C-alpha angles and dihedrals in degrees: 000000000000120000108224114209102157101091092139087068095046132332121217119274112267113238091228091052090049090050092049090050094049093047093055095037090059090068125078123224143097115240090225093058120102098215123095097268091050093049091049088057090046090056092051090046095051093043088053091048090052091051092049090049091051091057094044095045098238140108116278091240088060093062110096109187115221140170093263145294099318094054091044092052092047092050092048099045099037092038093052091045094052091047094047127126112268112264095026105106105151125107118201106225123175117214115258099035121154116274091246086068098033093052093044091053091044089056092049089051094049099038106025106031098249120160126216128227105196122210115204117227125237114252090265094051096260122143107232111223091214093059090041092053093050092050094046099062110114095354125142091232144333131220132189143170115244089207124014109245094216109038095023097228115156117221122207100265095184092052092048090050091049091048091053092047092051090050092049091238127134113240134206118199119203102215096164096117096033106049096081092054107031132057099235112180109191097203092048092049089051088057096217095300113157096192135093088252133086118028108000104150137034126182129211136174128214101218091062091064101037101274121125120285108261096046128105145117145227115216106216120188114237085234096054124115102221131159120216123248096194122047129192129090098013096241122162098027088314089288098108114020122195140080107306123239100240095176090049091049091052092049092046091052092051093047093049091049091049092049091049093048094053098038097099093053100033095051096062092040093053091044090055092049091048091050088053090053091051093049091048094049091048091054090054099036109028093183095050113133118217111210127209132040120324092214111019101055140114107277100237097037125115120173114179137179110216109198117232094004122101112229094223090055091049090049091052094047093047091047089056086059092049096257112132117201136140138241089220090224129119117263112207119187091342094304117117111229130198113270109267088204093057090046090052089055090061102262122133128249095266093052090047088058093049102068136108128198115209113185124182128202144176094298093050119110142180087261089059090052091049091051091051094048091046092056096040103079095056093041092050094047092050093045091052091049091050091049091049091052091050091049093050092051092051 
């Protein structure tokens, strides 16, 4: 049986979320229809929206349902850009952001004339509020990860939101990887601001918390100035037109509630398992380098640099033993690339190709950790030998 240790990519579907999806999906009706079946679906939809809002600490009208994190990020970043004040063309973009954000901003630069104000990361991957505040002054918008999806470092979301508010700049927070582990209350992070500045949008994705793939949301402040990306029937305040996925909304609500309910117990459990992984890796690879913050990190996240062993080789060898992990790097057109996050932390290209991301979740156990550590010595030895052969040939 395979050992799944890539929960940061997608965590298994929760049975209760699956049941919620199937229950709603068995019923016909479009939530925009005025007949009885349509209104029944509308009630389920709005009840689900209320439940999602309760977990995220926002008003139900502020929950814009989407197909997941990538769409949410696109709507936030492009929408804020297109609604910006004339003459403000700069986007505040910390190094090491997720490719959903990087590629969206790159498109705005190439096609729309946007300019980028980069914010260097701290050595542990943290976004420093002081640097963020300086970069935010006079910008069209700012965006930032709450928790880095590769190294797992958590940045101070409230401080970033305050920095943006003080600068008079609208902010989008990417909470896709963080929402299952952190209690992020949108209204509290906004700090009571009733302006279109500061935190105005926060993206989440369902498959990170055990909802079906293809579900997600963007929390959009009622005070935000945001242009729509999709146009059609005017649903969801006109920000995201199209027939709404009622079954997906119901499943997302259930998954978010379950993740919130177990957070206080799962966090310490996953932290203990991750610490066991670190100790085990250190015993096999004494010169391994663990990236990310030692203290402010996602509880089940381990990101490690294994000297002289390519991450993609380690991934392949571990997968042969039934251990499923990630390199944490982008894979474009089937070609593994060095991690842009590791590069942004000051490491060279070779180091950025020699990392593994091991991420534990609610289905992870001590037996899974033991299986990983049992397979690691042979995989590391073979990966180092393969790297040495490749170096000698070159």
